[in-house]
C-alpha positions in Angstrom: 47.6 94.9 -264.8 50.6 93.2 -263.2 51.4 89.5 -263.1 53.8 86.8 -264.0 53.7 85.2 -267.3 55.6 82.5 -269.2 57.1 83.0 -272.6 56.8 80.1 -275.0 56.7 79.5 -278.7 54.6 77.1 -280.8 56.1 76.0 -284.1 53.3 76.0 -286.7 54.5 74.9 -290.1 57.2 77.3 -291.3 56.2 80.1 -288.9 56.7 80.5 -285.2 53.9 82.2 -283.3 54.0 83.2 -279.6 51.7 81.3 -277.4 50.1 82.6 -274.2 51.4 80.8 -271.2 50.2 83.2 -268.5 48.0 86.2 -268.3 49.6 89.6 -268.5 48.1 92.6 -270.1 49.4 96.0 -271.2 47.5 99.2 -271.1 45.5 98.4 -274.2 44.2 95.2 -272.7 46.2 93.1 -275.1 47.7 90.0 -273.5 51.5 89.7 -274.0 54.2 87.3 -273.1 56.8 87.9 -270.5 59.9 86.2 -269.0 59.8 82.4 -268.6 59.8 80.9 -265.2 62.6 78.6 -264.3 62.2 75.0 -265.4 59.6 75.7 -268.1 60.8 75.1 -271.7 59.2 76.1 -275.0 56.7 73.8 -276.4 57.0 72.6 -280.0 53.7 71.5 -281.6 54.2 69.5 -284.7 51.5 70.0 -287.2 50.9 70.1 -291.0 49.9 73.8 -290.7 51.7 76.5 -292.7 51.4 80.2 -292.6 48.1 80.0 -294.5 46.7 77.2 -292.3 46.0 73.8 -293.7 43.4 72.3 -296.1 42.0 69.1 -294.7 39.5 66.7 -296.2 36.1 67.5 -295.0 33.6 65.0 -293.6 30.0 64.6 -294.6 29.8 64.6 -298.4 29.0 62.2 -301.2 29.4 62.0 -305.0 26.2 62.4 -307.1 25.2 60.6 -310.3 25.7 63.8 -312.3 29.4 64.0 -311.4 29.1 66.6 -308.7 29.8 66.4 -304.9 27.1 67.2 -302.4 28.0 68.6 -299.0 25.9 66.8 -296.3 26.9 69.0 -293.4 23.8 71.4 -293.4 20.4 71.6 -295.0 21.7 73.7 -297.9 23.0 70.4 -299.5 25.3 72.4 -301.8 26.2 70.4 -305.0 29.5 71.4 -306.4 31.6 71.1 -309.5 35.4 70.9 -309.2 36.7 74.2 -307.7 33.4 75.4 -306.5 32.7 76.4 -302.9 29.5 76.0 -300.9 27.4 78.9 -299.7 29.5 79.0 -296.5 32.5 79.7 -298.8 34.9 77.7 -296.7 34.0 74.1 -297.8 35.3 73.5 -301.4 35.4 70.7 -303.9 39.0 70.0 -304.9 39.2 67.2 -307.4 37.2 64.2 -306.0 36.9 65.3 -302.5 35.5 68.1 -300.2 38.0 70.2 -298.3 37.8 72.6 -295.4 39.9 75.6 -296.3 40.0 77.4 -292.9 41.4 74.6 -290.7 44.0 76.1 -288.4 43.2 79.7 -289.2 41.3 82.2 -287.1 40.1 85.8 -287.2 41.5 86.2 -283.7 41.5 85.0 -280.1 40.2 86.8 -277.0 39.4 86.1 -273.4 35.8 87.0 -272.7 33.4 86.6 -269.8 31.3 83.5 -270.3 28.1 85.6 -269.9 29.0 87.3 -273.2 28.3 84.2 -275.3 25.7 84.5 -273.7 25.7 81.7 -271.1 24.4 82.6 -267.7 24.1 79.1 -266.2 27.4 77.6 -267.4 30.2 78.3 -264.8 29.1 81.9 -264.2 31.8 84.4 -263.7 34.5 82.4 -265.5 36.5 83.4 -268.6 36.3 81.7 -272.0 38.8 81.8 -274.8 36.8 82.8 -277.9 37.7 82.4 -281.5 36.1 82.0 -285.0 37.2 81.6 -288.6 35.3 83.1 -291.6 32.1 82.4 -293.5 28.6 81.2 -292.6 25.9 78.8 -293.9 23.1 81.4 -293.4 22.7 84.7 -295.0 21.2 87.0 -292.3 20.6 90.5 -293.5 21.0 91.7 -289.9 24.2 89.9 -289.1 25.9 91.6 -286.1 29.3 89.9 -287.0 29.1 90.4 -290.7 32.7 91.5 -291.2 33.7 88.0 -290.1 30.8 85.7 -291.0 30.4 87.3 -294.5 34.1 87.6 -295.2 35.3 86.2 -298.5 38.8 87.5 -297.8 40.9 84.7 -296.4 43.7 87.1 -295.6 41.6 88.3 -292.7 42.5 85.0 -291.0 45.8 86.1 -289.8 46.0 84.0 -286.6 47.2 80.5 -287.2 47.0 77.8 -284.5 46.8 74.1 -284.1 44.1 72.6 -281.8 46.7 71.7 -279.3 48.1 75.3 -279.2 44.6 76.7 -278.6 44.0 74.3 -275.7 47.4 75.1 -274.1 46.8 78.9 -274.5 43.4 78.5 -272.8 44.8 76.5 -269.9 47.6 79.0 -269.4 45.2 82.0 -269.5 43.1 80.4 -266.8 40.1 80.0 -269.1 37.6 77.4 -268.0 36.3 76.9 -271.5 36.9 77.6 -275.2 34.1 79.0 -277.4 33.7 78.5 -281.1 32.0 81.8 -281.9 32.0 85.0 -284.0 31.0 82.9 -287.0 29.1 79.6 -286.9 31.3 76.6 -285.9 29.1 74.3 -287.9 31.0 75.2 -291.0 34.4 74.6 -289.5 33.3 71.5 -287.6 36.4 69.4 -288.2 38.6 72.2 -286.7 36.3 72.8 -283.8 36.0 69.1 -283.0 39.8 68.5 -283.1 40.2 71.6 -280.8 37.5 70.2 -278.5 39.4 66.9 -278.2 42.6 68.9 -277.3 40.7 71.0 -274.8 39.1 68.0 -273.1 42.5 66.4 -272.7 43.5 69.3 -270.5 40.2 69.5 -268.6 38.9 72.5 -270.5 35.2 72.7 -271.5 34.0 73.6 -274.9 31.2 75.9 -276.1 29.4 76.3 -279.5 27.7 79.5 -280.3 25.6 78.5 -283.3 22.5 78.9 -285.4 21.9 75.2 -285.2 21.6 74.8 -288.9 23.0 71.3 -289.3 22.0 67.9 -290.5 21.4 65.0 -288.1 24.5 62.9 -288.7 27.1 65.7 -288.3 25.0 67.1 -285.5 25.5 63.9 -283.5 29.3 63.9 -284.1 29.7 67.6 -283.5 27.8 67.9 -280.2 29.4 64.8 -278.8 32.4 67.1 -278.4 30.6 70.1 -276.9 29.8 70.8 -273.3 27.5 73.8 -273.8 25.9 75.7 -276.7 24.0 78.9 -277.2 21.7 78.4 -280.1 20.3 81.4 -282.1 16.6 80.9 -282.5 16.4 83.9 -284.9 12.6 84.0 -285.1 9.6 81.7 -284.9 8.3 81.9 -288.5 9.6 80.1 -291.5 8.9 83.3 -293.5 11.4 85.2 -291.4 14.1 82.5 -291.9 13.4 82.4 -295.6 13.4 86.2 -296.3 15.9 87.4 -293.7 18.3 84.5 -293.4 17.9 82.4 -296.6 17.2 79.4 -294.4 14.3 77.6 -292.7 13.1 77.2 -289.1 12.5 73.5 -288.8 16.1 72.3 -288.8 16.9 74.7 -286.0 13.9 73.4 -284.0 15.2 69.9 -284.7 18.7 70.8 -283.3 17.2 72.3 -280.2 15.0 69.2 -279.5 18.0 66.9 -280.0 20.2 68.9 -277.7 17.7 69.2 -274.9 16.3 65.6 -275.0 19.1 63.4 -276.3 22.4 65.0 -275.1 24.0 66.2 -271.9 25.1 69.5 -273.6 24.0 72.5 -271.5 21.8 74.7 -273.7 20.8 78.3 -273.7 18.8 80.1 -276.5 19.2 83.6 -277.9 16.7 85.5 -280.0 17.7 88.9 -281.5 14.6 91.0 -281.5 14.3 93.2 -284.6 11.5 95.9 -284.6 8.6 95.0 -286.8 10.1 91.6 -288.0 10.0 89.1 -285.1 8.9 91.1 -282.0 5.1 90.9 -282.1 3.2 89.6 -279.1 1.8 86.7 -281.2 5.3 85.5 -282.3 6.8 85.9 -278.9 3.9 83.9 -277.4 4.3 81.1 -279.9 8.1 81.0 -279.4 7.8 80.9 -275.6 5.0 78.3 -275.6 7.0 76.1 -277.9 10.1 76.2 -275.6 7.9 75.4 -272.6 6.1 72.6 -274.4 8.8 71.0 -276.7 11.9 71.7 -274.7 11.8 72.6 -271.0 10.7 75.5 -268.9 14.2 75.7 -267.3 16.0 76.3 -270.7 17.4 79.8 -270.3 16.2 82.3 -273.0 18.0 85.5 -273.9 16.2 88.3 -275.7 18.9 90.5 -277.3 18.7 94.0 -278.8 19.3 94.5 -282.5 21.3 97.4 -283.8 21.3 98.5 -287.5 24.1 96.8 -289.4 25.1 95.0 -292.6 22.2 94.9 -295.0 19.6 96.1 -292.5 20.2 99.7 -291.7 16.7 100.9 -292.4 15.4 99.8 -289.0 15.9 101.4 -285.6 17.6 99.7 -282.7 15.5 97.6 -280.4 14.1 99.7 -277.6 14.6 98.3 -274.0 10.8 98.3 -273.6 10.6 95.6 -276.3 13.0 93.4 -274.4 11.2 93.8 -271.2 7.9 93.0 -272.9 9.3 89.9 -274.4 10.7 88.8 -271.1 7.3 89.3 -269.5 5.6 87.2 -272.1 8.1 84.4 -271.8 7.7 84.3 -268.1 4.0 84.3 -268.4 4.3 81.1 -270.4 6.2 79.4 -267.7 9.8 80.0 -268.7 11.9 80.3 -265.5 15.1 81.9 -266.7 14.6 84.8 -269.2 17.2 87.4 -269.8 17.7 90.6 -271.8 20.9 91.5 -273.6 22.7 94.3 -275.4 21.0 96.8 -273.1 21.6 98.0 -269.5 19.0 96.1 -267.5 20.1 94.7 -264.1 16.8 92.9 -263.6 17.1 91.3 -267.0 20.7 90.3 -266.3 20.0 88.6 -263.0 19.2 85.0 -262.2 16.2 84.5 -259.9 15.2 81.4 -257.9 11.9 80.2 -259.4 10.7 79.1 -256.0 11.3 82.0 -253.7 12.3 84.8 -256.2 15.7 85.4 -254.5 18.3 87.0 -256.8 20.7 84.1 -256.7 23.2 85.6 -259.2 22.9 89.4 -259.4 24.5 90.9 -262.5 25.1 94.3 -264.0 26.2 93.8 -267.6 28.9 91.1 -267.3 29.8 91.9 -263.7 28.5 89.7 -260.9 27.5 91.9 -258.0 26.3 89.2 -255.6 26.0 85.4 -255.5 23.4 83.9 -253.2 23.9 80.4 -254.3 25.8 77.4 -252.8 26.9 75.1 -255.7 23.7 74.9 -257.7 21.3 75.6 -254.8 19.5 78.8 -253.8 21.0 79.9 -250.5 17.6 81.1 -249.2 15.3 78.1 -250.0 17.6 75.3 -251.3 15.9 75.0 -254.7 18.3 73.7 -257.3 19.1 76.0 -260.2 19.7 74.1 -263.5 23.1 74.6 -265.2 26.7 73.8 -264.6 28.2 75.5 -261.5 31.4 75.5 -259.5 31.3 75.5 -255.7 31.9 79.3 -255.9 30.9 81.8 -258.6 33.8 83.2 -260.6 34.8 86.9 -260.7 36.3 87.4 -264.2 34.0 90.4 -264.9 33.5 92.5 -268.0 37.1 92.4 -269.2 38.1 91.5 -272.8 41.7 90.6 -273.5 43.3 89.9 -276.9 45.2 86.6 -276.9 48.0 85.7 -279.2 48.1 81.9 -279.7 
């Protein structure tokens, strides 16, 4: 891949890290810096961030009568003695306050297609700068990103970046949005929110990929900074959440109701189908009916294939037939935009007009093969397709490029 790039540096505490100010890749797909163009100087970003990130005082906690501190971020309500960490592992009591220990630190940055989040109705065909930190506030036995979300090794977080550096790197890379993903951004909300502010200052959108396991007050603050979210609805029984994720279903339903009915955040939902655990006709019917009744029939739903991983290696991968069956059930209950993921299924990748059945955005994996849509309107019949669309569909495709910030 040939192109022109800028070379710049971002001063982060005592260390200097290269920042991406252009998009140029080598044979491995890794983005690298090149020679600076005339008239462009290096950027110096002043921040209280050292080579191990920065510890910041966390929000959403209170002191209890028994001398502990309770974290009020999520329904776990962890109550901590001095030095203890919450279940997420990244929020810690230090003296008389709660701290976020991963602010300014990341497990890595990459340019992805927005469809990989997955978001099929949020500026289709564009690129998104994706990053995460470490830890999680759920304990899913089937976690597909367990090496990051279950990590207790802070040394994995080798990429250090201020919110401003991330926003500038995204803008220089041509990314239309930044996604907080890989692990749940709920647990690094302060870092994600500051990054969202920096992104919005440069006209860049923000995306949360989340399980939606969060209390009402931080939920309002957090999603005020987000333009889109993909929420994992992991199953539709409390038994599944309790036994397989050490959580509960109702807080996730509350988050989805809030996002759909009380915000302008664009929402899509993903359910990972695990054979024998959450893929019965009865459960798929209940899930689909609830979305149609309590949310909206035009909320996109993605059924994704499970593969054996982490602490669930005793079950086989989800067969494509299960995903097709789930999609059929959801459509029978009135859902208009139902997709399949983690399998090759062009029909399940494609967006169809609900009025005339035209394939308005035809996809094969993350590649857009054809776009029969003008703005947000079906070219054949004029029906509006809900979502966030540019005048023209993007063409970033299935690439993935490592970014150094």
